[in-house]
N, C-alpha and C positions, 0 to 999 in steps of 0.2 A: 326452566329453573334459572334463577338469577345467581350466577357463580361469583359476582363481584366480591362478596364478603370472604370468599375462599383464597383470593389471590394475595400474595405476599406484598409487603410494602415496596419491595424493589421493583415490581412491575410498573409502578408509576414512573419509574425513570427510563423505561424502554422507550425507544422511539423507532419507528419503521424506516427502513432504508428505502429512499425513493427509487434507487436503482432496482432493487428487488420487486418493488411494486410495478415498475415499468415491464419486467419480465412476466409478471402475472397478468397484465392488461393486454399485451401485444405479442405477436410472434416476431421475434427480432429479425428473422429472415424475410418477413414481409415489409419492412420498413428499412429506412436508412438509420442505422443505430450507431451513433456516437457516444452511446450512453454508458454501457458497461466496460469492465476492464478485461473482457474476455480475450485470451490469446487467440491467434488464428489456428484453426484446426490443421492448416497446412504445415504447422510446425510440430505436430504429433508424429513422431517416427514409428508408424504402426508395425513396420517390419522388424524393427529393433525390439519393440515391446513383445512381439510374437516369439521372437527368438529367445529373448531374455527370460520371458515367463516359462518357456519350455525348459530352459537350462535350470531355472530355479526348482521346477518340479522335479526334475531328473536328479539334480544334485543335492537338494535340500530335503525333498520329499515332504512327509506329512508335518515335519517341524515348521514349515513355512505357513501352515494353516492353524498352528497352535497358538495359545497365549505367548506373549513374549515379555521380555524385560521392559519395565516402565521407562527406563531412560533411553531405550531404543536398541535395535539389533546391533551387535558389536561390529559387524561388518561394515554397516553403513556409517557408524561413528568413526571407524578407522579410516575410511576412504575420505570423508569430509576432513578428518584431522590432517591427512596427507595433502589434500587439495588446498587448504586454507592455512596450514601451519598452526593449527589450535590444538592443544593437548586434548586427548580423548576425554579425560575426566572433566573437561570443561564444556562438553557438548551433550545437549539434551534434544532428542528428537521429539517433535511435536506432530499432532494430527492438524497439520496446516499452519501457516504463519499466523492466521487470525486466532488460533488457540494460543500461539505464543504471546500475542498482545493480551488476550484475556486472562491467561494464567499469571502473567507478570503483574497485571492490575489486581487480581484476586489476592495474590500474595502480599502485595506491598501497600494497597490502598484501603483506608477505612472511610466511611461516609464523611464527607466534608474535607478530606485531605486534597491538597492542591497538586494538579498535574499542569505543567506548562507546556505548551506546544505552539507551533507556528500557526498563524492565521493567514491563509487556511490550512487545514490538516485532513488527513485520511478520515473519511466517513466512518468506515468499519471501526477504527480505534475510538473514535468519539462515541460511537454507540456502546462499545465495551466500557469506556470510562464511565459513561453515565449510568450504565445499569449497575454499576457499584457505587452510585451516587457520589462520585468524585467531583470536586469543584475544578472544572477544566477551564483554563484561561489561555486564551489565544494571544500570542505575542506578534505584532506587526513590526516590521523592520525593513530597512533599505539595504543597499549594497555595501555601505561602509561598515567595516568590522567594529569600529568604536561605537557607532550608533546601534549596531546589532547587539553587542554586549551590554550597552546601556539599557536597551529595551528589556532584555531578559532580566537585568538586575533590578530595574524598576518594578518589573512584575513581581518578582521574588520578595522585594522589600515590602511591597504593598501587601502581599500575603502575610508575611511575618508580622507586620504592624497590626494586622487584623487578628492576630492569634492563631493563625492557621498553620498546619503542618505541611511543609513542602515534601514531596515524595520523589517524583522524577520528572525529567524532561523528555518528552517524546519527540522524535525527530525522524524524518525520512530524508536523509541528506543526499541521496542518489536519485535523480529524476523523479522529483517529489510527485506524489498523488495528493492533490490534482494539479499542481501548477507546472510539473515537468522540470522544475528548476534544480540545479545541483548547488549544495552548499560548499563554498570554497574552503580550502584547507584552513586559513586563518580563522574563518568563522567557527569551524569545527574545534579548533584549539581554544577559542573563547568560550565555546559552549562547555567544554570540559573545565575550564577554569572557573566558570560560573557554578557549575554543579558542584565542584569541590569547595568553593567558598560557602555554599550554603547546605552542604551535607546531602546533597541530592544524588541520585542515580541518573543515568541516561538510558533510555530505551531506544535503540537504533533500529529502525525498521527498513530492511534492505532487500525487498523482494525483486527489484529491478536492477540491482548493481551490475550485473554481468550483460545487460542489454544496452551496451554503449555503442553509439553509431559514429561518433566523432569526438575529438578532444582527448584529453589525458586523464587517466584514472586518478582519483583523489583518495589517499589513505582513508580508510574507515575509521569512525570514532573509536571503535573497539580496539583498533591497532594502536591508537594514540593513549587510550585509558582503559585497559582491559579490566582493571579492578572495580571500576565504577559503572562499566557499560554492560548492558544486556543486548546482544546483537541478534537480531531475528532474521533468518533467511528462509527461502521458500523454493520448492521444486516446481511450483504452479506455473510460473512464467518461463522457466527454463527447461521444463520437461513436459508435464501436463498437469492441470489443476485437478483432475479426477483421481489422482494418486493421494491427494490430501496429505502431503508431507511437508514438513518444515523442520527448522532447527533453531536452538538458541545456544550461543556462545556466551558463557558467563563465569564468574568466579565460582568455585565449587560450593561455597558457603550459601551462595544464592540459588544455585541449582538444586541443593539439597532440599530447601523449602518447595521449590517448584516440582521436584520429584515426588515428594509427599502429597502435595496438592493434586498433581496429576493422576495419582492412584485413585482418587475419589471421582475423577472426571470420566476416564475412559480405560483405566488400568494400564493400556499400552498403546502405542501407535500401531497402525495396521501393519502387520508382520510381513505378509507376502509382498506388499507394496515396498517395504523397506529392502527386502532381498532384491527385488528388481532394480530399485533405485541405486543400491550399492554397486550392482554389476554395470548398470547404465553409466555411472561415473567412472568406474575403474577400468573399463575396456575402451575408453574413448569416445563412447557414443554421445555423451553430453557435450563434449566439445565440438564434435562434428555437427551435432544438431544445433548448437549455439551459433556456429558460423552461418548455417543456412538461415536460421531465425533473424540474426542480425541483419543480413542482407535483405531479407523480405521486409522486415519492419522499417529499415532505413528507407527503402523505396516508398513505402506507404506514408512515412512521416513527411518525406520530401513532397509527395503528391498533395497531402493535406495542407502543408505550408504554401505550396505553389497556388493551390485554389483559393486560399484566403487572401493571398496577395492580389490575385486576380479578380475575385468577385466581391470581397468585402469592402464596404466603404471605410476609408481610413480616417475620416473625421467628420464630425457634424456639429455645428454651432460652436466650433472651437475646441471641442473635446475629441482627443484621439481616440481611435479604436485600435487596440493593441493586443497582441497575442505573443505567448512565449515561444521560444525556439529550443526545444529540449535537445540535449546532446545524447539522449537515450530514453529508455522506458516506453511508455505507451500513451501519453497524454499531452495535449496542448491546452493552455488555459487562455480563454478569450475574455478580454475586458472591454465592455461597451460603455456608452455614456451613462452618467449617473442617473439619468432619468429612466433608463431602461430597466424593466423588472423581468428577469429571466424566469421567476417563478410563474408569474401570471402568463407570460409568453409561452410557457411550456405546452399548454393544451392547444394552442394555436399551431405550434410546430408539429406536435404529435398527430393532430387531426390531418395535417398535410402530409404526414408520412415520414417525419424525421425526428429523432430523439436525441437528447443530450442530457447532461446532469446540471441543474441550476447550481450555481457556485456558493449560494448562501448556505447550502446543506454542509458544506465543508468548513464553515467558519464557525468557531465555537460561540461567537458573540452575535450570530445571525446577520452579520454585514455581508457585503459582496453580492448583493442582489443583482447587480449589473454584470455578473460574470457568469461564465459557464465553462464546464469541462468538456473536452472533445477527445474521445478515444480513436486511435487510428490503426490498431492492430487487427480488429475484428473483420471489417469488411475488405473486399477486394479494391484494388486502386481504381477501377472503373466506378465502383459504387461510392467510394469516397468522393470522386470527381462530381458525381451526379448529386450526392447528398450535400455536399458543401454548396454547390451552385444553388439548390433549393433552399437551404438554410439561410444563405446570404440574401436571396430574393425575398424571403419572408422578413428578414431583419430590416432590409431596406424599406419594405412596405410599413412595417411597425414604426420606423422612424421617420416615415413620410418623405423618403428620398427618392 
């Protein structure tokens, strides 16, 4: 049977995640995988989970397995309120941070509405935006705050001149995915000023914020402008992704629409998981586990950077080969000569046993074909060393060095 005529018009805007397709194609444990954003299983505190799950069953009983409130279990909202200094009425629990991205887009965007984001930006967000047929426009910028603000204003002015409606700016200000870079405080302030000027909101995606390995914390955009910011958080990188729990901090008027929308999606977040997460935060397990995770990931990041320095060619025909030095998070972004095509090169690398994600998939305009994202959280330090050595040798061969 031909099902084509039955599909909605929205399906034409869907696009596959190249990361997920990698997982279908190969066993990640059988190759050197720098591709996914998987946390290390060594950071999953199984004994804490076992203890906390037993406590939830003993203390909460059958209530933990019943339907719950759409806005989330009160105990979890209260511990997040205490931890982050956000009023309970401004907290919505979500079934993963990805759902937070999706529900914000669903509530705010009509087909053709403009979303501004950095170029590059998170692939999962681009998938969600395009599934609602948003007009996603990537904004490139340099380190100067004046140039940063001018780039966003130019993009906004262009959209307005075309008769488009501006809805929000999407930003991952802390250890960005894919670049690993952190947005300085002045840039965050300029982003807020730009959003206010054009009547836009800001969706601040912060799943990596607490995974800082060096440097000083930078105030969140939400802390600067809570009335126009929807702040997305996640337990996936600081607890375990299998719980599928995240949260949104926002003005109650925004959360009310999200609350009604979420009822039609899944009724409520996973109830048992929320009770476990609430205890995980409240009894100090989260902070203890974060300390271990940060030490582990810092070591892996340092190994990856060391191996890039040792094995990667630094220039070819006058073009520098560069990579970012993230202060936290899970990713390093590699930039190769303009002639290098990381999409075409992908099969060469995978056939040799090493995987990455081509950078062009993160660019709304399809640019960045000479870039690639490298994850350092998933593999052991030894396999990172071996994998980078292999990848570098393949790149040298491709560049005839």
